[in-house]
C-alpha positions in Angstrom: 128.5 132.6 90.4 125.1 134.2 90.6 126.7 137.5 89.4 127.9 135.8 86.2 124.5 134.2 85.7 122.8 137.5 86.3 124.9 139.2 83.6 124.4 136.4 81.1 120.6 136.4 81.8 120.2 140.1 81.3 122.3 140.0 78.1 120.5 136.8 76.9 124.0 135.6 76.0 123.7 132.5 73.8 127.1 131.3 74.8 125.6 130.4 78.2 122.6 128.5 76.8 122.4 125.1 78.5 125.0 125.9 81.2 122.3 127.1 83.6 118.5 127.7 83.9 116.5 130.6 85.3 113.5 129.9 87.5 111.0 132.7 88.2 109.4 132.4 91.6 106.3 134.4 90.8 105.3 132.3 87.7 106.8 128.9 88.8 108.3 128.6 85.3 112.0 128.0 84.4 113.7 129.2 81.2 116.9 129.2 79.2 119.2 132.3 79.4 118.1 133.1 75.8 114.4 133.2 76.6 112.7 136.1 74.8 110.3 136.7 77.7 110.6 139.9 79.7 113.4 139.6 82.3 112.1 139.1 85.8 113.4 141.1 88.8 116.5 139.6 90.3 114.8 139.1 93.7 112.2 136.8 91.9 114.8 134.7 90.2 116.5 131.4 91.2 119.3 129.7 89.2 119.8 126.0 88.5 122.6 124.3 86.6 120.4 121.4 85.5 116.9 121.5 84.1 116.1 118.4 86.2 117.1 120.3 89.4 114.6 123.1 88.5 111.9 120.5 87.9 112.6 118.9 91.3 112.1 122.3 92.9 108.6 122.4 91.4 109.2 124.7 88.4 107.7 123.9 85.0 109.5 124.3 81.7 108.8 127.4 79.7 106.8 126.9 76.5 108.5 129.8 74.7 112.2 129.0 75.1 111.7 125.3 75.7 114.4 124.1 78.1 113.9 120.6 76.6 115.7 121.8 73.5 118.7 123.5 75.2 122.2 122.2 74.5 123.6 120.0 77.2 125.6 121.7 79.9 129.3 121.5 80.6 128.7 122.8 84.1 129.5 119.4 85.6 132.9 118.8 84.2 134.5 119.1 87.6 132.4 116.5 89.5 133.0 112.8 90.1 133.6 111.0 86.8 131.2 108.2 87.9 128.4 110.8 88.0 129.3 112.0 84.5 129.1 108.4 83.2 125.9 107.8 85.2 124.2 110.9 83.7 125.2 109.7 80.2 124.0 106.2 80.8 120.7 107.3 82.2 120.2 109.5 79.1 121.2 106.8 76.6 119.4 103.9 78.3 116.1 105.4 79.3 114.5 101.9 79.2 116.8 100.5 82.0 116.0 100.8 85.7 118.4 102.2 88.3 119.7 98.8 89.4 120.6 98.0 85.8 122.5 101.3 85.4 124.3 100.8 88.7 125.4 97.4 87.4 126.8 98.9 84.2 128.7 101.4 86.4 130.1 98.6 88.6 128.7 100.1 91.8 125.8 99.3 94.1 122.4 101.0 93.7 122.8 102.5 97.2 126.2 104.1 96.3 124.7 105.3 93.0 121.9 107.1 94.9 124.4 108.6 97.4 126.6 110.0 94.5 123.6 111.7 92.9 122.4 113.2 96.1 125.9 114.5 96.9 126.7 116.0 93.5 123.3 116.9 92.0 120.9 117.1 94.9 118.4 114.6 93.4 118.1 110.9 93.1 118.9 108.9 90.0 115.2 107.9 89.7 114.2 111.6 89.8 116.8 112.6 87.2 115.8 109.8 84.9 112.1 110.6 85.1 112.6 114.4 84.5 115.0 113.5 81.6 112.4 111.3 80.0 109.7 114.0 80.4 112.0 116.6 78.8 112.8 114.4 75.9 109.1 113.5 75.4 108.3 117.2 75.4 110.9 117.9 72.7 109.4 115.1 70.5 105.9 116.3 71.1 106.9 119.8 70.0 109.0 118.9 67.0 108.3 115.4 65.7 105.5 113.7 63.7 105.5 110.7 65.9 102.2 109.4 67.5 102.1 109.7 71.3 102.3 105.9 71.7 105.6 105.9 69.7 106.9 108.8 71.7 106.2 106.9 74.9 108.4 104.0 73.6 111.1 106.3 72.3 111.5 108.0 75.7 111.5 104.9 77.8 107.9 104.9 79.2 106.2 101.5 79.1 103.0 102.9 77.6 101.2 106.0 76.4 99.3 105.9 79.7 102.5 106.1 81.8 103.7 109.0 79.6 100.4 110.7 80.1 100.5 110.3 83.9 104.1 111.5 84.4 104.0 114.3 81.8 100.9 115.8 83.3 102.3 115.5 86.8 105.7 117.2 86.0 104.7 119.8 83.4 101.0 120.5 84.2 100.1 119.8 80.6 98.9 116.6 78.8 100.8 115.3 75.8 97.8 116.1 73.7 97.9 119.8 74.8 101.6 120.1 73.7 101.0 118.4 70.3 100.0 120.9 67.6 98.5 118.6 65.0 97.5 115.0 64.1 100.5 112.9 63.2 101.1 110.3 60.5 103.1 107.2 60.9 106.1 106.5 58.7 107.2 110.2 58.2 110.7 111.5 58.9 111.4 112.5 62.5 112.3 116.2 62.4 114.1 117.8 65.4 116.3 120.7 66.4 119.7 120.1 68.1 120.9 123.3 69.8 124.5 124.4 70.3 126.3 127.3 71.9 127.8 129.6 69.3 130.0 129.9 67.4 129.5 126.9 65.2 131.8 126.7 62.1 129.6 124.8 59.6 132.0 125.7 56.7 134.9 123.9 58.5 132.8 120.8 59.3 131.4 120.7 55.8 134.8 120.9 54.1 136.3 118.3 56.5 133.5 115.8 55.8 133.5 116.6 52.1 137.1 115.3 51.7 136.2 112.1 53.6 132.8 111.1 52.3 132.3 107.4 51.7 130.5 106.9 48.5 127.0 105.5 49.1 127.1 105.8 52.8 127.5 109.6 53.1 126.4 112.6 51.1 127.3 116.2 51.6 126.3 119.4 50.0 127.0 123.0 50.9 124.2 123.0 53.4 123.5 119.4 54.3 125.3 116.3 55.6 123.5 112.9 55.5 124.4 109.3 56.0 123.0 105.8 56.6 123.9 103.9 59.8 123.3 100.6 61.6 122.7 100.5 65.3 122.5 97.0 66.7 120.3 95.1 64.3 118.4 98.2 63.2 119.1 100.5 60.2 118.5 104.1 59.7 119.4 107.4 58.0 119.8 111.0 59.1 120.5 114.4 57.6 121.8 117.5 59.4 121.5 121.1 58.1 122.4 124.5 59.6 119.7 127.1 59.9 120.8 130.7 59.1 121.0 133.0 62.1 119.8 130.2 64.5 121.7 128.4 67.2 120.6 124.9 66.3 120.9 122.4 63.5 117.9 120.9 61.8 117.9 117.1 62.0 115.8 114.6 60.1 115.9 110.9 61.0 114.5 107.8 59.5 114.7 104.9 61.9 113.3 101.3 61.8 113.1 101.0 65.6 111.9 104.1 67.5 113.3 102.8 70.7 116.8 103.5 69.4 116.0 107.2 68.9 117.8 108.3 72.0 121.1 106.6 71.1 120.9 107.9 67.5 120.4 111.5 68.7 123.2 111.2 71.2 125.5 110.0 68.5 124.5 112.8 66.1 125.3 115.3 68.9 128.7 113.7 69.3 129.5 113.5 65.6 128.9 117.3 65.3 130.4 118.0 68.7 127.4 120.1 69.7 128.3 120.3 73.4 131.8 121.8 72.9 132.5 125.1 74.6 134.3 126.6 71.6 135.3 129.9 73.2 137.0 128.1 76.1 138.8 125.8 73.6 139.9 128.8 71.5 141.4 130.6 74.5 143.3 127.4 75.5 144.7 127.0 71.9 145.9 130.6 71.7 147.6 130.1 75.1 149.5 127.1 73.8 151.0 129.1 70.9 148.5 128.8 67.9 148.9 132.1 65.9 145.7 134.2 66.3 145.4 134.9 62.6 145.3 131.2 61.8 142.7 130.2 64.5 139.6 128.3 63.2 136.7 130.0 65.0 134.0 127.7 66.3 136.3 124.6 65.9 134.6 121.2 66.7 135.6 117.6 66.3 134.0 116.1 63.1 133.1 112.6 64.2 132.2 109.4 62.4 129.4 107.0 63.3 131.3 104.6 65.6 134.8 103.5 66.7 134.9 100.6 64.3 134.3 102.7 61.3 137.0 105.1 62.6 139.4 102.2 63.0 138.8 101.1 59.4 139.4 104.6 58.2 142.6 104.8 60.1 143.9 101.4 58.9 143.1 102.0 55.3 144.5 105.5 55.5 148.0 104.4 56.7 150.8 105.9 54.5 148.5 107.1 51.7 146.6 110.3 50.9 143.1 111.0 52.3 141.7 110.8 48.7 143.3 107.3 48.2 142.0 106.1 51.6 138.5 107.2 50.8 138.6 105.4 47.5 139.5 102.2 49.4 136.7 102.8 52.0 134.1 103.3 49.2 135.3 100.1 47.5 135.1 98.2 50.8 131.5 99.5 51.2 130.5 98.7 47.7 131.7 95.1 48.1 130.6 94.3 51.6 128.1 96.9 52.7 124.4 96.0 53.0 122.0 97.6 50.7 118.3 98.4 51.2 116.5 100.3 48.5 118.7 103.2 47.5 120.6 103.1 50.8 124.0 101.6 51.3 125.4 100.8 54.8 129.0 100.7 56.0 130.1 97.1 56.3 129.6 95.4 59.7 132.5 93.8 61.5 131.0 90.4 60.6 131.1 91.2 56.9 134.7 92.2 56.9 135.8 89.4 59.2 134.3 86.8 56.8 135.9 88.3 53.7 139.4 87.7 52.3 139.4 91.3 51.1 141.0 90.2 47.8 139.3 93.1 46.0 141.4 95.7 47.9 144.7 96.5 46.2 146.7 96.9 49.5 149.4 94.9 51.2 148.3 91.6 52.6 149.5 92.6 56.1 147.1 95.5 56.0 144.2 93.3 54.9 145.0 91.0 57.9 145.0 94.0 60.3 141.6 95.0 59.0 140.2 91.5 59.4 141.7 91.1 62.9 140.1 94.4 63.9 136.8 93.1 62.6 137.2 89.8 64.5 138.0 91.7 67.7 134.8 93.8 67.3 132.6 90.8 66.5 133.7 89.1 69.7 133.6 92.2 71.9 130.4 92.6 73.8 131.3 95.9 75.6 131.5 99.1 73.7 133.1 101.2 76.5 135.8 103.6 75.6 138.6 101.6 77.4 138.3 98.8 74.9 139.8 100.8 72.1 143.1 100.5 73.9 142.8 96.8 73.6 143.3 97.2 69.8 147.0 97.6 70.5 147.1 93.8 70.9 146.1 93.5 67.2 149.1 93.1 64.8 149.4 96.2 62.7 147.5 98.5 65.0 149.6 101.1 66.7 149.0 104.1 69.0 148.1 106.4 66.1 145.3 104.2 64.9 143.9 103.8 68.4 144.2 107.6 69.0 142.4 108.4 65.7 139.6 106.0 66.6 139.2 107.7 69.9 139.2 111.2 68.4 136.8 110.6 65.6 134.9 107.5 66.7 134.3 108.6 70.3 135.0 112.3 70.1 137.6 112.2 72.9 138.6 115.9 73.4 142.3 115.3 74.5 143.9 113.2 71.7 147.2 114.5 70.7 148.4 113.1 67.3 151.9 114.4 67.6 153.3 111.5 65.4 151.0 112.5 62.5 153.1 113.7 59.5 151.1 116.9 59.0 151.2 117.7 62.7 155.0 117.2 62.7 155.4 119.6 59.8 153.4 122.3 61.5 155.3 121.8 64.8 158.5 122.4 62.9 157.3 125.8 61.8 155.6 126.9 65.0 156.3 127.3 68.7 153.6 125.1 70.3 153.5 123.9 73.9 150.9 121.1 73.5 150.7 120.6 77.3 149.1 124.0 77.6 146.3 122.8 75.3 145.1 120.1 77.8 142.4 118.9 78.0 141.6 120.0 74.4 144.5 118.5 72.4 142.2 116.9 69.9 141.2 120.5 68.8 144.9 121.4 68.6 145.4 118.4 66.3 142.5 119.5 64.1 143.7 123.1 64.2 147.2 122.1 62.9 145.6 120.0 60.2 143.6 122.9 59.0 146.7 125.0 58.6 148.4 122.6 56.2 
């Protein structure tokens, strides 16, 4: 494994960015594989698969390549699925303590600690602390937020707690990292990194065909939309940066404590953690013609599973253009407005409407309302609950699968009953089983060939 890391390090190969980190024993600094600093001698180098592991070993993050802004690693795909979910929950719920996360996982705090020590070599508490510090460092470098706001956004109880832990872990104070005075109320500007290639043109064209009027807007070089998270509203825009391996993100958010969840969702919507080269190899292996392959293919997501479900239900047996017209009408009638922003309707708004303004069969209106009722009364947003939609009259496997693929970015959704996919399969020799666990990408690839 170290031989692979050594070659990637010396080549500064961006395809490995985020999959491992390089610690230099003589400087006590750790870096990303793409760091522009002079390469250290191999005898002075130590490798880690997580930034948090390097921090536990006493290394400090590099100020040039900034490990806090690296794309998230796929290096842990083979470990216990509970560890995967735990890492995700720790990242998305920085304000919760270890006992609360363990409860969400359905395990004891003691077993939680055992799993982390076994698979990652550090405790959940250590992982959580280092993760908070890394996120705080990213915000200090890139955002216009005051330090007190950054403390709340990253899960620290106060600016004082942030100051103490940040200095202890990085050797710097937050004030030393911050370049200038900040003003409240400005947009939060950040960079979200990815491993190339990233096919912006594909994502842009996919979104452009499916833009909900008022909620989303897309131009050649920018996608933006409004959103609701819990009881809070916000807006974000995402733009590619020429010859750079990151997207520029701007966010306006009424509650800064929701920033982690918003960023995580943006990463998912643009599928930034996908290993596109591995996926491409798998799709070629299953029979996709090389000359038709979409390079840098990623799953274009939507804000949440409920919106994806609404899109699927209103899109049954009609064209994409007609479905988007209905979704825009639904938003115009039932979506909340705030200034010049329009928000996709909440489940409550749809559940309480007779939907008489929609020119669709009554049975489909009922299905949409039943889906809304289900989501109003559902307190758990876990992935397994999407399967419960099958109990709703009018919701079939295709709707559930579509919601998983676009609303949760599940990588292995195979829409083999889709009309376009069927037509492509009739013309090609495809063994979908060989595409596992990336059949969502096979579905999208076949759609792109229509």
